[in-house]
SEDOTI-170479 format. One record per residue (C-alpha): residue in three letters; chain; x negated, y negated, z. Coordinates in steps of 0.001 Angstrom, whole numbers, plus 500000, padded with zeros to 6 digits. Each point is the difference from the previous one (the first is absolute). Last residue first. Layout:
SEDOTI-170479
+-------+------+--------+--------+--------+
: zalum : volo :      x :      y :      z :
+-------+------+--------+--------+--------+
:   Ala :    A :      X :      Y :      Z :
...
+-------+------+--------+--------+--------+
This chain:
SEDOTI-170479
+-------+------+--------+--------+--------+
: zalum : volo :      x :      y :      z :
+-------+------+--------+--------+--------+
:   Phe :    A : 264675 : 529323 : 400783 :
:   Ala :    A : 496700 : 497735 : 499520 :
:   Leu :    A : 498513 : 502393 : 497538 :
:   Thr :    A : 502111 : 498108 : 497430 :
:   Ser :    A : 499596 : 497182 : 501514 :
:   Ala :    A : 496533 : 499401 : 500260 :
:   Thr :    A : 499481 : 501256 : 496440 :
:   Ile :    A : 502173 : 497240 : 498345 :
:   Ser :    A : 498385 : 497131 : 502422 :
:   Ala :    A : 496479 : 501514 : 498184 :
:   Leu :    A : 501630 : 499465 : 496869 :
:   Thr :    A : 501539 : 495758 : 500372 :
:   His :    A : 496127 : 499818 : 502024 :
:   Asp :    A : 498247 : 501178 : 497524 :
:   Leu :    A : 502070 : 497996 : 497404 :
:   Arg :    A : 499262 : 496984 : 501011 :
:   Ser :    A : 501676 : 496996 : 498754 :
:   Gly :    A : 503795 : 501982 : 501219 :
:   Ser :    A : 501633 : 502130 : 501727 :
:   Phe :    A : 500178 : 500232 : 504097 :
:   Gly :    A : 501989 : 497017 : 500501 :
:   Val :    A : 503599 : 502521 : 501164 :
:   Ala :    A : 500053 : 502077 : 502062 :
:   Ile :    A : 502981 : 502253 : 501122 :
:   Val :    A : 499458 : 502823 : 503121 :
:   Phe :    A : 502397 : 502000 : 501278 :
:   Pro :    A : 501740 : 501607 : 503535 :
:   Ala :    A : 497369 : 498092 : 502115 :
:   Ala :    A : 496159 : 499930 : 501685 :
:   Ile :    A : 497776 : 498154 : 498643 :
:   Arg :    A : 496421 : 500114 : 500735 :
:   Thr :    A : 499012 : 502220 : 497345 :
:   Leu :    A : 502040 : 497995 : 497025 :
:   Cys :    A : 498056 : 497295 : 501227 :
:   Lys :    A : 496329 : 500910 : 499884 :
:   Glu :    A : 500556 : 501674 : 496677 :
:   Phe :    A : 501256 : 496446 : 498118 :
:   Asp :    A : 496761 : 499120 : 501763 :
:   Thr :    A : 498477 : 502320 : 498205 :
:   Ser :    A : 497807 : 502476 : 501666 :
:   Asp :    A : 496516 : 500664 : 501118 :
:   Gln :    A : 499140 : 496992 : 500807 :
:   Glu :    A : 500839 : 499248 : 503557 :
:   Ala :    A : 500912 : 496324 : 501974 :
:   Val :    A : 503473 : 500810 : 500374 :
:   Pro :    A : 500956 : 496329 : 501181 :
:   His :    A : 504015 : 500124 : 501911 :
:   Leu :    A : 500849 : 496629 : 499555 :
:   Val :    A : 504240 : 499490 : 501246 :
:   Asp :    A : 498896 : 497317 : 502838 :
:   Ala :    A : 497546 : 497992 : 497602 :
:   Leu :    A : 503139 : 500169 : 496950 :
:   Glu :    A : 499741 : 496029 : 499566 :
:   Arg :    A : 495923 : 499715 : 500705 :
:   Arg :    A : 498784 : 503131 : 497890 :
:   Ala :    A : 502768 : 498006 : 497421 :
:   Ala :    A : 498514 : 496666 : 499909 :
:   Asp :    A : 496781 : 501646 : 500067 :
:   Ser :    A : 500396 : 501676 : 496605 :
:   Ile :    A : 500466 : 504004 : 500405 :
:   Ser :    A : 497149 : 501894 : 497118 :
:   Asp :    A : 497801 : 501372 : 502081 :
:   Leu :    A : 502249 : 501455 : 503083 :
:   Asp :    A : 498990 : 503142 : 500128 :
:   Gly :    A : 503350 : 500814 : 499884 :
:   Val :    A : 503844 : 500558 : 502106 :
:   Val :    A : 502297 : 496800 : 499465 :
:   Ala :    A : 502605 : 500614 : 502938 :
:   Ala :    A : 503884 : 498607 : 500807 :
:   Pro :    A : 499848 : 498556 : 496535 :
:   Gly :    A : 501163 : 495644 : 499612 :
:   Gln :    A : 501394 : 500188 : 496677 :
:   Gly :    A : 500991 : 496742 : 498707 :
:   His :    A : 499060 : 501252 : 496634 :
:   Ala :    A : 496476 : 498058 : 500336 :
:   Leu :    A : 499676 : 501324 : 503094 :
:   Ala :    A : 499772 : 503707 : 498916 :
:   Thr :    A : 497654 : 499452 : 497182 :
:   Asp :    A : 497936 : 497930 : 502333 :
:   Ala :    A : 500122 : 503570 : 501963 :
:   Gly :    A : 499228 : 502531 : 497297 :
:   Ser :    A : 496790 : 498239 : 500365 :
:   Asp :    A : 499687 : 502567 : 502747 :
:   Ala :    A : 502699 : 502635 : 498919 :
:   Ala :    A : 503043 : 498525 : 501501 :
:   Met :    A : 502496 : 501691 : 501765 :
:   Val :    A : 503927 : 499114 : 500173 :
:   Val :    A : 503039 : 501458 : 500841 :
:   Pro :    A : 502778 : 499477 : 498113 :
:   Ala :    A : 499898 : 503498 : 498076 :
:   Leu :    A : 502963 : 500607 : 497420 :
:   Ala :    A : 501328 : 496463 : 499986 :
:   Leu :    A : 495532 : 498958 : 499857 :
:   Ala :    A : 498813 : 502128 : 497612 :
:   Ala :    A : 503064 : 498647 : 497564 :
:   Ala :    A : 498967 : 496472 : 501360 :
:   Leu :    A : 496549 : 500479 : 499264 :
:   Ala :    A : 499830 : 501261 : 496091 :
:   Gln :    A : 503012 : 496845 : 499314 :
:   Pro :    A : 497798 : 497586 : 501410 :
:   Gly :    A : 496846 : 501455 : 497870 :
:   Val :    A : 496812 : 500885 : 502347 :
:   Gln :    A : 496780 : 499268 : 498154 :
:   Gly :    A : 496887 : 502411 : 502344 :
:   Gly :    A : 499169 : 498809 : 503327 :
:   Gly :    A : 502150 : 503490 : 501383 :
:   Ile :    A : 503326 : 499993 : 501794 :
:   Leu :    A : 501674 : 502495 : 501602 :
:   Ala :    A : 503206 : 500724 : 500405 :
:   Val :    A : 501079 : 502534 : 502872 :
:   Gly :    A : 502711 : 501575 : 500433 :
:   Thr :    A : 502107 : 500220 : 503035 :
:   Val :    A : 499693 : 501662 : 503374 :
:   Ser :    A : 497035 : 498512 : 499807 :
:   Thr :    A : 496450 : 500354 : 501612 :
:   Leu :    A : 496686 : 497150 : 499159 :
:   Val :    A : 496430 : 500716 : 501541 :
:   Pro :    A : 500504 : 504047 : 499808 :
:   Thr :    A : 497559 : 500991 : 501645 :
:   Met :    A : 497615 : 502428 : 498209 :
+-------+------+--------+--------+--------+
């Protein structure tokens, strides 16, 4: 798979779940390049972060974020993987720190945990 984001530093991958300012600051201190997974684009923008790329099926991103980030959207239509997995397989970087992938949707939390253990 061809990466949509290549970085010599770590990548902070932001999901659409809750992301506290301290958690995001800690992630960005180690991984300064930002990628968002679908509605994670809205989360990134809410925290003043413009992602270098937004990957996913893009079924959850707001219209406002879609307009603002139109030039960095990378839609992936297939439904056999989560947006988290879609992102991980399209990043070329030494490491990824993910925030905003746990919370109210237990199925998404478990899928993220499973994908992260299989990806590396």
